[in-house]
ROTITI-866913 format. One record per residue: residue in three letters; z, x, y of N, C-alpha, C in turn. Coordinates in steps of 0.02 Angstrom, whole numbers, plus 50000, padded with zeros to 5 digits. Each point is the difference from the previous one (the first is absolute). Layout:
// residues N
@aa=ala n.zz=Z n.xx=X n.yy=Y ca.zz=Z ca.xx=X ca.yy=Y c.zz=Z c.xx=X c.yy=Y
...
***
This chain:
// residues 128
@aa=unk n.zz=52775 n.xx=49657 n.yy=46925 ca.zz=49988 ca.xx=50068 ca.yy=50022 c.zz=49931 c.xx=50023 c.yy=49978
@aa=unk n.zz=49981 n.xx=49984 n.yy=49938 ca.zz=49933 ca.xx=50016 ca.yy=49977 c.zz=49989 c.xx=50074 c.yy=49987
@aa=unk n.zz=49940 n.xx=50023 n.yy=50015 ca.zz=49979 ca.xx=50068 ca.yy=49984 c.zz=50039 c.xx=50053 c.yy=50039
@aa=unk n.zz=50029 n.xx=49982 n.yy=50056 ca.zz=50037 ca.xx=50049 ca.yy=50039 c.zz=50067 c.xx=50018 c.yy=49970
@aa=unk n.zz=50029 n.xx=49956 n.yy=49962 ca.zz=50067 ca.xx=50012 ca.yy=49973 c.zz=50003 c.xx=50061 c.yy=49954
@aa=unk n.zz=49954 n.xx=50008 n.yy=49954 ca.zz=50002 ca.xx=50061 ca.yy=49959 c.zz=49995 c.xx=50064 c.yy=50043
@aa=unk n.zz=49960 n.xx=49998 n.yy=50052 ca.zz=49994 ca.xx=50058 ca.yy=50044 c.zz=50065 c.xx=50015 c.yy=50035
@aa=unk n.zz=50036 n.xx=49949 n.yy=50021 ca.zz=50065 ca.xx=50010 ca.yy=50032 c.zz=50049 c.xx=50034 c.yy=49953
@aa=unk n.zz=50000 n.xx=49979 n.yy=49937 ca.zz=50044 ca.xx=50030 ca.yy=49950 c.zz=49980 c.xx=50073 c.yy=49989
@aa=unk n.zz=49936 n.xx=50014 n.yy=49995 ca.zz=49976 ca.xx=50069 ca.yy=49992 c.zz=50020 c.xx=50042 c.yy=50060
@aa=unk n.zz=49992 n.xx=49973 n.yy=50060 ca.zz=50019 ca.xx=50037 ca.yy=50061 c.zz=50075 c.xx=50016 c.yy=50000
@aa=unk n.zz=50040 n.xx=49952 n.yy=49980 ca.zz=50072 ca.xx=50011 ca.yy=49997 c.zz=50018 c.xx=50053 c.yy=49949
@aa=unk n.zz=49971 n.xx=49995 n.yy=49941 ca.zz=50013 ca.xx=50049 ca.yy=49947 c.zz=49975 c.xx=50069 c.yy=50020
@aa=unk n.zz=49942 n.xx=50004 n.yy=50028 ca.zz=49972 ca.xx=50064 ca.yy=50021 c.zz=50043 c.xx=50034 c.yy=50053
@aa=unk n.zz=50026 n.xx=49961 n.yy=50047 ca.zz=50042 ca.xx=50029 ca.yy=50053 c.zz=50066 c.xx=50025 c.yy=49972
@aa=unk n.zz=50028 n.xx=49963 n.yy=49953 ca.zz=50062 ca.xx=50023 ca.yy=49968 c.zz=49988 c.xx=50066 c.yy=49963
@aa=unk n.zz=49945 n.xx=50004 n.yy=49963 ca.zz=49985 ca.xx=50061 ca.yy=49962 c.zz=49982 c.xx=50058 c.yy=50046
@aa=unk n.zz=49969 n.xx=49985 n.yy=50056 ca.zz=49985 ca.xx=50053 ca.yy=50048 c.zz=50065 c.xx=50029 c.yy=50028
@aa=unk n.zz=50049 n.xx=49957 n.yy=50011 ca.zz=50065 ca.xx=50024 ca.yy=50024 c.zz=50031 c.xx=50049 c.yy=49951
@aa=unk n.zz=49996 n.xx=49985 n.yy=49936 ca.zz=50027 ca.xx=50045 ca.yy=49949 c.zz=49961 c.xx=50066 c.yy=50000
@aa=unk n.zz=49934 n.xx=49994 n.yy=50002 ca.zz=49958 ca.xx=50060 ca.yy=49997 c.zz=50011 c.xx=50046 c.yy=50061
@aa=unk n.zz=50005 n.xx=49970 n.yy=50058 ca.zz=50004 ca.xx=50040 ca.yy=50061 c.zz=50071 c.xx=50022 c.yy=50019
@aa=unk n.zz=50049 n.xx=49958 n.yy=49983 ca.zz=50068 ca.xx=50014 ca.yy=50024 c.zz=50053 c.xx=49999 c.yy=49946
@aa=unk n.zz=49979 n.xx=49995 n.yy=49937 ca.zz=50047 ca.xx=49993 ca.yy=49944 c.zz=50051 c.xx=50054 c.yy=49993
@aa=unk n.zz=49986 n.xx=50060 n.yy=50023 ca.zz=50048 ca.xx=50055 ca.yy=49994 c.zz=50043 c.xx=50010 c.yy=50061
@aa=unk n.zz=49988 n.xx=49962 n.yy=50053 ca.zz=50040 ca.xx=50007 ca.yy=50060 c.zz=50069 c.xx=49968 c.yy=49989
@aa=unk n.zz=50053 n.xx=50033 n.yy=50022 ca.zz=50067 ca.xx=49972 ca.yy=49991 c.zz=50009 c.xx=49930 c.yy=50030
@aa=unk n.zz=49964 n.xx=49984 n.yy=50053 ca.zz=50005 ca.xx=49934 ca.yy=50030 c.zz=49970 c.xx=49946 c.yy=49954
@aa=unk n.zz=49958 n.xx=50020 n.yy=49954 ca.zz=49965 ca.xx=49953 ca.yy=49956 c.zz=50029 c.xx=49996 c.yy=49930
@aa=unk n.zz=50031 n.xx=50051 n.yy=49976 ca.zz=50018 ca.xx=50004 ca.yy=49929 c.zz=50043 c.xx=49942 c.yy=49976
@aa=unk n.zz=50041 n.xx=49973 n.yy=50043 ca.zz=50042 ca.xx=49943 ca.yy=49979 c.zz=49958 c.xx=49938 c.yy=49984
@aa=unk n.zz=49940 n.xx=49997 n.yy=50026 ca.zz=49957 ca.xx=49942 ca.yy=49990 c.zz=49949 c.xx=50009 c.yy=49943
@aa=unk n.zz=49991 n.xx=50060 n.yy=49978 ca.zz=49944 ca.xx=50017 ca.yy=49955 c.zz=49999 c.xx=49958 c.yy=49936
@aa=unk n.zz=50056 n.xx=49995 n.yy=49965 ca.zz=50001 ca.xx=49962 ca.yy=49937 c.zz=49983 c.xx=49926 c.yy=50011
@aa=unk n.zz=50029 n.xx=49971 n.yy=50051 ca.zz=49987 ca.xx=49929 ca.yy=50013 c.zz=49927 c.xx=49989 c.yy=50020
@aa=unk n.zz=49972 n.xx=50045 n.yy=50040 ca.zz=49930 ca.xx=49993 ca.yy=50021 c.zz=49954 c.xx=50003 c.yy=49939
@aa=unk n.zz=50013 n.xx=50047 n.yy=49955 ca.zz=49959 ca.xx=50005 ca.yy=49940 c.zz=50006 c.xx=49937 c.yy=49957
@aa=unk n.zz=50060 n.xx=49974 n.yy=49994 ca.zz=50010 ca.xx=49938 ca.yy=49961 c.zz=49965 c.xx=49941 c.yy=50033
@aa=unk n.zz=50004 n.xx=49995 n.yy=50065 ca.zz=49967 ca.xx=49946 ca.yy=50035 c.zz=49924 c.xx=50005 c.yy=49994
@aa=unk n.zz=49974 n.xx=50060 n.yy=50007 ca.zz=49928 ca.xx=50010 ca.yy=49992 c.zz=49977 c.xx=49980 c.yy=49930
@aa=unk n.zz=50040 n.xx=50017 n.yy=49950 ca.zz=49983 ca.xx=49980 ca.yy=49931 c.zz=50003 c.xx=49924 c.yy=49993
@aa=unk n.zz=50050 n.xx=49968 n.yy=50029 ca.zz=50006 ca.xx=49927 ca.yy=49996 c.zz=49940 c.xx=49966 c.yy=50035
@aa=unk n.zz=49974 n.xx=50032 n.yy=50051 ca.zz=49942 ca.xx=49971 ca.yy=50034 c.zz=49937 c.xx=49999 c.yy=49957
@aa=unk n.zz=49999 n.xx=50041 n.yy=49946 ca.zz=49945 ca.xx=49995 ca.yy=49952 c.zz=49998 c.xx=49930 c.yy=49969
@aa=unk n.zz=50059 n.xx=49975 n.yy=49982 ca.zz=50005 ca.xx=49933 ca.yy=49971 c.zz=49980 c.xx=49947 c.yy=50052
@aa=unk n.zz=50023 n.xx=50009 n.yy=50061 ca.zz=49982 ca.xx=49953 ca.yy=50053 c.zz=49925 c.xx=49999 c.yy=50010
@aa=unk n.zz=49970 n.xx=50059 n.yy=49998 ca.zz=49927 ca.xx=50004 ca.yy=50007 c.zz=49964 c.xx=49964 c.yy=49943
@aa=unk n.zz=50026 n.xx=50007 n.yy=49940 ca.zz=49970 ca.xx=49963 ca.yy=49944 c.zz=50006 c.xx=49924 c.yy=50011
@aa=unk n.zz=50056 n.xx=49978 n.yy=50027 ca.zz=50009 ca.xx=49929 ca.yy=50012 c.zz=49953 c.xx=49975 c.yy=50055
@aa=unk n.zz=49995 n.xx=50036 n.yy=50055 ca.zz=49958 ca.xx=49976 ca.yy=50055 c.zz=49926 c.xx=50004 c.yy=49983
@aa=unk n.zz=49982 n.xx=50045 n.yy=49955 ca.zz=49929 ca.xx=50006 ca.yy=49982 c.zz=49982 c.xx=49959 c.yy=49939
@aa=unk n.zz=50051 n.xx=49968 n.yy=49970 ca.zz=49987 ca.xx=49958 ca.yy=49941 c.zz=49987 c.xx=50039 c.yy=49937
@aa=unk n.zz=50022 n.xx=50062 n.yy=49997 ca.zz=49987 ca.xx=50041 ca.yy=49941 c.zz=50064 c.xx=50017 c.yy=49961
@aa=unk n.zz=50050 n.xx=49957 n.yy=50003 ca.zz=50064 ca.xx=50014 ca.yy=49967 c.zz=49993 c.xx=49999 c.yy=49924
@aa=unk n.zz=49950 n.xx=49967 n.yy=49974 ca.zz=49989 ca.xx=50000 ca.yy=49928 c.zz=50044 c.xx=49951 c.yy=49962
@aa=unk n.zz=50036 n.xx=49959 n.yy=50036 ca.zz=50043 ca.xx=49949 ca.yy=49969 c.zz=50000 c.xx=49939 c.yy=50044
@aa=unk n.zz=50012 n.xx=49943 n.yy=49969 ca.zz=50004 ca.xx=49939 ca.yy=50039 c.zz=50069 c.xx=49996 c.yy=50032
@aa=unk n.zz=50002 n.xx=49999 n.yy=50064 ca.zz=50062 ca.xx=49997 ca.yy=50038 c.zz=49996 c.xx=49939 c.yy=50044
@aa=unk n.zz=50051 n.xx=49957 n.yy=49996 ca.zz=49999 ca.xx=49941 ca.yy=50044 c.zz=49991 c.xx=50020 c.yy=50073
@aa=unk n.zz=49960 n.xx=49962 n.yy=50036 ca.zz=49983 ca.xx=50017 ca.yy=50070 c.zz=50061 c.xx=50010 c.yy=50043
@aa=unk n.zz=50051 n.xx=49957 n.yy=49993 ca.zz=50060 ca.xx=50007 ca.yy=50041 c.zz=50037 c.xx=50066 c.yy=49984
@aa=unk n.zz=50003 n.xx=50018 n.yy=49936 ca.zz=50033 ca.xx=50062 ca.yy=49981 c.zz=49961 c.xx=50060 c.yy=50026
@aa=unk n.zz=49934 n.xx=49997 n.yy=49995 ca.zz=49959 ca.xx=50055 ca.yy=50024 c.zz=50007 c.xx=50008 c.yy=50076
@aa=unk n.zz=49998 n.xx=49944 n.yy=50035 ca.zz=50007 ca.xx=50004 ca.yy=50073 c.zz=50068 c.xx=50027 c.yy=50021
@aa=unk n.zz=50052 n.xx=49980 n.yy=49965 ca.zz=50067 ca.xx=50026 ca.yy=50015 c.zz=50003 c.xx=50076 c.yy=49987
@aa=unk n.zz=49972 n.xx=50022 n.yy=49945 ca.zz=50000 ca.xx=50072 ca.yy=49984 c.zz=49959 c.xx=50039 c.yy=50051
@aa=unk n.zz=49944 n.xx=49972 n.yy=50021 ca.zz=49958 ca.xx=50033 ca.yy=50051 c.zz=50040 c.xx=50006 c.yy=50065
@aa=unk n.zz=50028 n.xx=49945 n.yy=50021 ca.zz=50037 ca.xx=49999 ca.yy=50063 c.zz=50058 c.xx=50050 c.yy=49998
@aa=unk n.zz=50039 n.xx=49998 n.yy=49946 ca.zz=50058 ca.xx=50045 ca.yy=49995 c.zz=49978 c.xx=50074 c.yy=49998
@aa=unk n.zz=49945 n.xx=50013 n.yy=49966 ca.zz=49974 ca.xx=50069 ca.yy=49997 c.zz=49977 c.xx=50025 c.yy=50067
@aa=unk n.zz=49964 n.xx=49957 n.yy=50036 ca.zz=49976 ca.xx=50020 ca.yy=50066 c.zz=50058 c.xx=50009 c.yy=50048
@aa=unk n.zz=50049 n.xx=49956 n.yy=49998 ca.zz=50059 ca.xx=50007 ca.yy=50044 c.zz=50036 c.xx=50065 c.yy=49985
@aa=unk n.zz=50010 n.xx=50015 n.yy=49936 ca.zz=50033 ca.xx=50063 ca.yy=49983 c.zz=49960 c.xx=50059 c.yy=50025
@aa=unk n.zz=49934 n.xx=49998 n.yy=49991 ca.zz=49957 ca.xx=50055 ca.yy=50024 c.zz=50003 c.xx=50008 c.yy=50075
@aa=unk n.zz=49998 n.xx=49945 n.yy=50036 ca.zz=50004 ca.xx=50003 ca.yy=50073 c.zz=50066 c.xx=50029 c.yy=50022
@aa=unk n.zz=50055 n.xx=49975 n.yy=49973 ca.zz=50065 ca.xx=50024 ca.yy=50021 c.zz=50012 c.xx=50073 c.yy=49981
@aa=unk n.zz=49975 n.xx=50020 n.yy=49942 ca.zz=50006 ca.xx=50070 ca.yy=49980 c.zz=49957 c.xx=50045 c.yy=50045
@aa=unk n.zz=49940 n.xx=49977 n.yy=50017 ca.zz=49958 ca.xx=50041 ca.yy=50044 c.zz=50030 c.xx=50006 c.yy=50069
@aa=unk n.zz=50031 n.xx=49948 n.yy=50025 ca.zz=50034 ca.xx=50004 ca.yy=50065 c.zz=50055 c.xx=50053 c.yy=49996
@aa=unk n.zz=50040 n.xx=49998 n.yy=49948 ca.zz=50055 ca.xx=50049 ca.yy=49992 c.zz=49973 c.xx=50071 c.yy=49996
@aa=unk n.zz=49947 n.xx=50009 n.yy=49961 ca.zz=49971 ca.xx=50066 ca.yy=49990 c.zz=49967 c.xx=50025 c.yy=50064
@aa=unk n.zz=49964 n.xx=49957 n.yy=50034 ca.zz=49967 ca.xx=50020 ca.yy=50062 c.zz=50052 c.xx=50019 c.yy=50053
@aa=unk n.zz=50056 n.xx=49965 n.yy=50001 ca.zz=50054 ca.xx=50019 ca.yy=50046 c.zz=50026 c.xx=50069 c.yy=49983
@aa=unk n.zz=50011 n.xx=50013 n.yy=49935 ca.zz=50025 ca.xx=50065 ca.yy=49979 c.zz=49950 c.xx=50055 c.yy=50017
@aa=unk n.zz=49937 n.xx=49987 n.yy=49990 ca.zz=49948 ca.xx=50049 ca.yy=50016 c.zz=49997 c.xx=50012 c.yy=50075
@aa=unk n.zz=50005 n.xx=49948 n.yy=50040 ca.zz=49998 ca.xx=50007 ca.yy=50072 c.zz=50055 c.xx=50046 c.yy=50026
@aa=unk n.zz=50057 n.xx=49999 n.yy=49966 ca.zz=50056 ca.xx=50043 ca.yy=50019 c.zz=49982 c.xx=50074 c.yy=49994
@aa=unk n.zz=49955 n.xx=50016 n.yy=49955 ca.zz=49978 ca.xx=50069 ca.yy=49991 c.zz=49974 c.xx=50027 c.yy=50066
@aa=unk n.zz=49964 n.xx=49958 n.yy=50036 ca.zz=49979 ca.xx=50018 ca.yy=50068 c.zz=49939 c.xx=50044 c.yy=50007
@aa=unk n.zz=49971 n.xx=50022 n.yy=49946 ca.zz=49940 ca.xx=50042 ca.yy=50004 c.zz=49941 c.xx=49956 c.yy=50022
@aa=unk n.zz=49947 n.xx=50031 n.yy=50024 ca.zz=49940 ca.xx=49960 ca.yy=50017 c.zz=49974 c.xx=49959 c.yy=49940
@aa=unk n.zz=50001 n.xx=50030 n.yy=49942 ca.zz=49977 ca.xx=49964 ca.yy=49940 c.zz=50045 c.xx=49941 c.yy=49984
@aa=unk n.zz=50065 n.xx=50010 n.yy=50008 ca.zz=50048 ca.xx=49947 ca.yy=49986 c.zz=49992 c.xx=49942 c.yy=50050
@aa=unk n.zz=49991 n.xx=50017 n.yy=50063 ca.zz=49990 ca.xx=49948 ca.yy=50051 c.zz=49935 c.xx=49962 c.yy=49988
@aa=unk n.zz=49948 n.xx=50036 n.yy=49981 ca.zz=49936 ca.xx=49968 ca.yy=49985 c.zz=50007 c.xx=49954 c.yy=49939
@aa=unk n.zz=50036 n.xx=50022 n.yy=49950 ca.zz=50012 ca.xx=49957 ca.yy=49941 c.zz=50037 c.xx=49936 c.yy=50021
@aa=unk n.zz=50051 n.xx=50006 n.yy=50041 ca.zz=50038 ca.xx=49942 ca.yy=50022 c.zz=49955 c.xx=49951 c.yy=50037
@aa=unk n.zz=49957 n.xx=50025 n.yy=50044 ca.zz=49955 ca.xx=49956 ca.yy=50037 c.zz=49950 c.xx=49966 c.yy=49953
@aa=unk n.zz=49971 n.xx=50038 n.yy=49953 ca.zz=49953 ca.xx=49970 ca.yy=49952 c.zz=50035 c.xx=49948 c.yy=49956
@aa=unk n.zz=50061 n.xx=50015 n.yy=49981 ca.zz=50038 ca.xx=49953 ca.yy=49959 c.zz=50014 c.xx=49936 c.yy=50038
@aa=unk n.zz=50015 n.xx=50006 n.yy=50065 ca.zz=50012 ca.xx=49940 ca.yy=50041 c.zz=49938 c.xx=49955 c.yy=50001
@aa=unk n.zz=49941 n.xx=50030 n.yy=50004 ca.zz=49938 ca.xx=49960 ca.yy=50000 c.zz=49991 c.xx=49964 c.yy=49934
@aa=unk n.zz=50011 n.xx=50036 n.yy=49945 ca.zz=49995 ca.xx=49970 ca.yy=49933 c.zz=50051 c.xx=49944 c.yy=49993
@aa=unk n.zz=50061 n.xx=50014 n.yy=50020 ca.zz=50053 ca.xx=49950 ca.yy=49993 c.zz=49987 c.xx=49939 c.yy=50044
@aa=unk n.zz=49974 n.xx=50010 n.yy=50059 ca.zz=49986 ca.xx=49944 ca.yy=50044 c.zz=49948 c.xx=49953 c.yy=49968
@aa=unk n.zz=49948 n.xx=50029 n.yy=49972 ca.zz=49949 ca.xx=49959 ca.yy=49967 c.zz=50029 c.xx=49961 c.yy=49942
@aa=unk n.zz=50043 n.xx=50032 n.yy=49961 ca.zz=50028 ca.xx=49966 ca.yy=49941 c.zz=50050 c.xx=49947 c.yy=50021
@aa=unk n.zz=50044 n.xx=50016 n.yy=50048 ca.zz=50050 ca.xx=49950 ca.yy=50020 c.zz=49967 c.xx=49939 c.yy=50032
@aa=unk n.zz=49946 n.xx=50011 n.yy=50036 ca.zz=49964 ca.xx=49942 ca.yy=50029 c.zz=49966 c.xx=49959 c.yy=49946
@aa=unk n.zz=49964 n.xx=50034 n.yy=49955 ca.zz=49962 ca.xx=49965 ca.yy=49948 c.zz=50046 c.xx=49962 c.yy=49952
@aa=unk n.zz=50057 n.xx=50028 n.yy=49986 ca.zz=50046 ca.xx=49970 ca.yy=49952 c.zz=50056 c.xx=49960 c.yy=50033
@aa=unk n.zz=49997 n.xx=49993 n.yy=50066 ca.zz=50050 ca.xx=49964 ca.yy=50039 c.zz=50071 c.xx=50025 c.yy=49985
@aa=unk n.zz=50008 n.xx=50065 n.yy=50007 ca.zz=50065 ca.xx=50032 ca.yy=49986 c.zz=50036 c.xx=50023 c.yy=50063
@aa=unk n.zz=49972 n.xx=49987 n.yy=50057 ca.zz=50031 ca.xx=50024 ca.yy=50062 c.zz=50067 c.xx=49966 c.yy=50011
@aa=unk n.zz=50049 n.xx=50041 n.yy=50018 ca.zz=50064 ca.xx=49976 ca.yy=50023 c.zz=50023 c.xx=50051 c.yy=50053
@aa=unk n.zz=50055 n.xx=49986 n.yy=50032 ca.zz=50022 ca.xx=50045 ca.yy=50054 c.zz=50010 c.xx=50071 c.yy=49976
@aa=unk n.zz=50033 n.xx=50009 n.yy=49943 ca.zz=50014 ca.xx=50067 ca.yy=49976 c.zz=49935 c.xx=50039 c.yy=49986
@aa=unk n.zz=49954 n.xx=49969 n.yy=49965 ca.zz=49937 ca.xx=50034 ca.yy=49985 c.zz=49959 c.xx=50013 c.yy=50064
@aa=unk n.zz=49999 n.xx=49951 n.yy=50045 ca.zz=49962 ca.xx=50009 ca.yy=50061 c.zz=50027 c.xx=50058 c.yy=50041
@aa=unk n.zz=50065 n.xx=50004 n.yy=50009 ca.zz=50029 ca.xx=50055 ca.yy=50038 c.zz=49987 c.xx=50067 c.yy=49965
@aa=unk n.zz=50004 n.xx=50000 n.yy=49934 ca.zz=49986 ca.xx=50062 ca.yy=49963 c.zz=49928 c.xx=50022 c.yy=50011
@aa=unk n.zz=49953 n.xx=49953 n.yy=50000 ca.zz=49930 ca.xx=50018 ca.yy=50010 c.zz=49988 c.xx=50026 c.yy=50070
@aa=unk n.zz=50034 n.xx=49972 n.yy=50049 ca.zz=49993 ca.xx=50025 ca.yy=50068 c.zz=50024 c.xx=50073 c.yy=50004
@aa=unk n.zz=50057 n.xx=50013 n.yy=49968 ca.zz=50027 ca.xx=50068 ca.yy=50001 c.zz=49953 c.xx=50048 c.yy=49963
@aa=unk n.zz=49971 n.xx=49978 n.yy=49944 ca.zz=49955 ca.xx=50044 ca.yy=49962 c.zz=49935 c.xx=50014 c.yy=50038
@aa=unk n.zz=49978 n.xx=49951 n.yy=50038 ca.zz=49938 ca.xx=50009 ca.yy=50037 c.zz=50008 c.xx=50048 c.yy=50058
@aa=unk n.zz=50063 n.xx=50013 n.yy=50019 ca.zz=50014 ca.xx=50043 ca.yy=50057 c.zz=50053 c.xx=50052 c.yy=49983
@aa=unk n.zz=49986 n.xx=50043 n.yy=49949 ca.zz=50052 ca.xx=50048 ca.yy=49980 c.zz=50012 c.xx=50055 c.yy=50052
***
């Protein structure tokens, strides 16, 4: 993945945090808020691993597994959150869903995470 991988993690984390900032008090979002915050925090560790700044020697296989699991969790949580936000139906919510779909598409392609469920979810998010 190289230099692009840290940026993908930052984009994922930033989008999750933007969801909290913009929609965290909406009833459609509140059920997701705690998990989103936890996932965003866990992505800090993933970012340290992908950038090589973890500060500890971690076997490459273990680091790659942690990176993969963290990114998968972030992608799946962002899909769930973007769906919840899209239900709000406001112009801002619809715009967030569309932007999230673009971010998610880039990440799922780069990390080879596409499957039928994620693909259909991204199609729905791109067209709220």
